[in-house]
C-alpha positions in Angstrom: -7.0 7.6 18.8 -5.4 10.0 21.4 -2.0 11.6 20.7 -0.5 9.7 23.7 -1.7 6.3 22.4 -0.5 7.0 18.9 2.9 8.1 20.2 3.1 4.8 22.2 2.2 2.8 19.2 4.8 4.5 17.0 7.5 4.0 19.7 6.5 0.3 20.1 6.5 -0.2 16.3 9.9 1.4 16.0 11.2 -0.9 18.7 10.0 -3.9 16.8 11.5 -2.8 13.5 14.8 -1.9 15.3 15.4 -5.1 17.3 13.2 -7.9 16.0 14.2 -7.1 12.4 17.8 -6.8 13.4 17.7 -10.4 14.7 15.8 -11.7 11.6 18.9 -11.9 9.5 20.4 -14.5 11.8 17.0 -16.3 12.1 17.0 -16.4 8.3 20.4 -18.0 8.3 19.3 -20.6 10.7 16.1 -21.3 8.8 17.8 -21.8 5.5 20.1 -24.4 7.0 17.1 -26.7 6.4 14.6 -24.9 4.2 15.3 -23.8 0.6 15.2 -19.9 0.5 12.0 -19.2 -1.5 10.2 -22.1 0.1 11.1 -20.7 3.5 9.9 -17.2 2.4 6.7 -18.6 1.1 6.0 -20.6 4.2 6.9 -17.6 6.5 4.7 -15.0 4.8 1.8 -17.2 3.8 1.4 -18.5 7.4 1.7 -15.0 8.9 -0.6 -13.4 6.3 -3.2 -16.1 6.6 -3.3 -15.9 10.4 -3.5 -12.1 10.4 -6.1 -12.2 7.6 -8.4 -14.5 9.6 -8.0 -12.5 12.7 -8.8 -9.2 11.0 -11.9 -10.7 9.3 -13.1 -12.0 12.7 -12.6 -8.5 14.1 -14.8 -7.1 11.4 -12.5 -5.9 8.7 -14.2 -5.9 5.3 -13.2 -8.2 2.5 -10.7 -6.3 0.3 -11.8 -5.2 -3.1 -10.2 -6.5 -6.3 -8.3 -3.3 -6.7 -7.0 -3.6 -3.1 -5.9 -7.2 -3.7 -3.9 -6.0 -6.8 -2.2 -3.2 -4.8 -1.4 -5.7 -2.0 0.0 -8.2 -4.6 2.3 -5.5 -6.1 3.7 -4.6 -2.6 3.8 -8.3 -1.7 6.0 -8.9 -4.7 8.3 -5.9 -4.0 8.8 -6.3 -0.2 8.4 -9.9 0.9 9.5 -11.5 -2.4 12.0 -9.3 -4.2 13.2 -7.6 -1.0 13.2 -10.2 1.7 13.4 -13.2 -0.7 16.5 -12.0 -2.4 18.2 -11.3 0.9 17.3 -14.8 2.0 18.7 -16.3 -1.2 22.0 -14.3 -0.9 22.4 -15.5 2.7 23.3 -18.9 1.4 26.7 -17.4 0.7 26.9 -14.2 2.7 26.8 -13.7 6.5 23.8 -12.3 8.2 25.9 -9.3 9.3 26.9 -8.3 5.8 23.4 -8.8 4.5 22.0 -6.5 7.1 24.7 -3.9 6.4 23.8 -3.9 2.7 20.1 -3.4 3.4 21.0 -0.4 5.6 21.1 1.6 2.4 17.3 1.5 2.1 16.7 5.1 3.2 19.2 6.2 0.5 17.2 4.4 -2.1 13.9 5.7 -0.6 15.2 9.3 -1.1 16.0 8.5 -4.7 12.6 6.9 -5.4 10.7 9.6 -3.6 11.9 12.0 -6.2 9.9 10.0 -8.8 6.7 11.1 -6.9 7.5 14.8 -6.5 10.1 14.9 -3.7 12.9 17.3 -4.5 16.2 15.9 -3.3 18.2 18.5 -1.3 21.9 19.1 -1.4 22.3 17.4 2.0 20.4 14.3 0.7 22.6 14.2 -2.4 25.6 14.3 0.0 24.1 11.5 2.1 23.5 9.4 -1.1 27.0 9.9 -2.2 28.5 9.0 1.2 26.3 5.9 1.4 27.5 4.7 -1.9 31.1 5.2 -0.9 30.3 2.8 2.0 28.8 0.3 -0.4 31.9 0.5 -2.7 34.2 0.0 0.3 32.2 -3.0 1.5 32.4 -4.6 -2.0 36.1 -3.9 -2.4 37.4 -5.3 0.8 34.6 -7.0 2.7 33.1 -10.5 2.8 32.0 -10.4 -0.8 35.6 -11.0 -1.9 34.8 -10.3 -5.5 31.3 -11.9 -5.4 29.7 -9.2 -7.6 26.5 -11.2 -8.1 25.8 -11.3 -4.3 26.6 -7.6 -4.0 24.3 -6.6 -6.9 21.5 -8.9 -5.6 21.6 -7.2 -2.1 21.5 -3.8 -3.7 18.6 -5.0 -5.8 16.9 -6.2 -2.6 17.3 -2.9 -0.9 16.1 -1.0 -3.9 13.0 -3.3 -4.3 12.1 -2.9 -0.6 12.5 0.9 -0.8 10.6 1.3 -4.0 7.7 -0.8 -2.6 7.7 1.2 0.6 7.4 4.5 -1.3 5.0 3.3 -3.9 2.8 1.5 -1.4 1.5 4.7 0.0 0.0 5.6 -3.4 -1.7 2.2 -4.2 -5.2 1.2 -3.2 -4.7 -1.0 -0.1 -7.0 -2.5 2.6 -7.2 -0.4 5.7 -5.2 -1.0 8.9 -3.6 -4.4 9.5 -5.7 -6.0 6.8 -3.3 -4.3 4.4 -0.3 -6.0 6.0 -2.2 -9.4 6.0 -3.0 -9.2 2.3 0.6 -8.1 1.4 2.1 -11.0 3.3 -0.4 -13.5 2.0 0.1 -12.4 -1.7 3.9 -12.3 -1.2 4.0 -15.7 0.4 2.0 -17.3 -2.5 4.2 -15.6 -5.1 7.3 -16.9 -3.2 5.8 -20.4 -3.3 5.4 -20.1 -7.1 9.0 -19.0 -7.5 10.1 -21.9 -5.3 8.3 -24.3 -7.6 9.9 -22.6 -10.6 13.3 -22.9 -9.1 12.8 -26.6 -8.4 13.0 -26.3 -4.7 11.7 -29.3 -2.7 10.6 -29.9 0.9 13.7 -30.8 3.0 14.3 -34.4 4.1 15.3 -33.3 7.6 14.5 -30.1 9.4 16.6 -29.3 12.5 15.1 -28.0 15.7 17.1 -24.8 15.2 15.5 -24.2 11.8 12.0 -24.8 13.2 12.6 -22.3 16.1 14.0 -19.8 13.5 10.8 -20.2 11.4 8.7 -19.7 14.5 10.6 -16.5 15.2 10.3 -15.3 11.6 6.5 -16.0 11.4 5.5 -14.6 14.7 8.0 -11.8 15.5 9.5 -11.1 12.1 6.3 -11.1 10.2 3.0 -11.0 12.2 4.4 -8.4 14.6 7.1 -6.5 12.9 5.9 -6.4 9.3 2.6 -5.2 10.6 4.4 -2.6 12.7 6.3 -1.4 9.7 3.2 -1.0 7.6 1.6 1.0 10.5 4.7 3.3 10.5 4.5 3.7 6.7 0.9 4.9 7.1 1.5 7.1 10.2 4.9 8.7 9.8 7.2 9.8 6.9 8.6 6.9 4.9 12.2 7.8 5.8 11.3 7.8 9.5 9.6 4.4 9.1 12.9 3.1 7.6 15.1 4.5 10.4 15.4 0.9 11.7 18.3 0.7 9.2 20.4 2.5 11.7 20.0 -0.1 14.3 19.4 -3.4 12.3 23.1 -3.8 11.2 24.3 -3.2 14.8 21.9 -5.8 16.2 22.7 -8.2 13.3 26.4 -7.8 14.0 25.9 -8.5 17.7 23.7 -11.5 17.4 25.7 -12.9 14.5 28.9 -12.7 16.5 27.3 -13.9 19.7 25.1 -16.8 18.4 26.9 -17.9 15.2 30.5 -16.9 15.7 30.4 -14.7 12.5 33.5 -12.8 11.8 33.2 -9.1 11.0 36.3 -7.5 9.4 37.7 -4.0 10.2 36.7 -3.0 6.6 33.1 -4.0 7.3 33.0 -1.9 10.5 34.4 1.1 8.6 31.8 0.5 5.8 29.0 0.3 8.4 30.1 3.7 9.9 30.3 5.4 6.5 26.9 4.0 5.3 25.2 5.1 8.6 26.7 8.6 8.2 25.1 8.7 4.7 21.8 7.4 6.1 21.9 10.0 8.9 22.5 12.8 6.3 19.5 11.6 4.3 17.1 11.3 7.3 18.1 14.6 8.9 17.9 16.5 5.7 14.4 15.1 5.1 13.4 16.0 8.6 14.5 19.6 8.1 12.7 19.9 4.8 9.5 18.6 6.3 9.8 21.0 9.2 10.3 24.0 6.9 7.3 23.0 4.8 5.1 22.8 8.0 6.2 26.2 9.1 
C-alpha cells in the first residue's frame, strides 16, 4: 500500500472513531430504552462480527487458527464486553455525556498499562495521569454521579478494561486484517449473550422504532465500520494515537446528547471535561515526543 493511501486510511479511520463513536453513547441510550444492556451488546457485536466474518471469508481470508480464536476471544471479552458492555449497563442510570466523559480517560490507562510491557512512563506522562485523575475526582464529587460510587467505579473499570485490551491485543495471536476485528466482535457478542442469560435478561415485549434505528447505527457504523477502523489504527499507529478519539468523543457526546435528548450538562462536568482533556493531552504529547526521540 502506498504512503498516500495509508495516510488516507488512517485519517478516515480517525474520523470514524472521533465522530461515529462520539455519537454511539447516545445511540446506546436509545437502544437500551427497549433492549436489556447485555442482550443489546450481544446482538450488536454478534451481528456485526458475523457479517464481517462472512465477507472476509468470501474475500479469501483464511480460517483463523485455534490460537488466533483464543486471542480474539480475550480481546472480545476485554473490549466489547467488559469495556462497551459495562458502559452500556451504566447508561441505565448515567447520561450518555457523562459516560463518554469517563471513558475519555482511556489514554491515561493505556499509558499505565503500557508500562507493564516495557514502556517507561515519563515525568510528563505522570503529570498527565495525575491531572486526569483530578478531573475524575472532580466529576465524581460534583457531577451527575451524585454519590453513585458504583456507577463511577464501573465506568473507570470499563475504561481500564478497554485500555488494557487495546495494549495487550497487539501482543496476542490474532487473525490478519479485518478478520481480526470480525473474530473479536463475534466472540465478544457471544460472551455478552452468555452474560445476558446469566443475568436473566429477556427479549423485550415491545421495541420502539427509535431503539431499532439506534441498533442499526450501532451495528453498521458503531461496530462494522468504526470498530474495524479502530483495530486498523491499533495495528498501524501507536496505541495512544489510536485512542486520540477520546479528545473528541466527549465533545460529540455532549453536543448530540443536548441536541437530541435534552441532556443537562453541569458547569462542574464542563470543568471536569477540560481537566481530563488536559491530562490526556499531556499523556499523548509526551508519548509522541518520546517516540520521536527514539526514532532519531
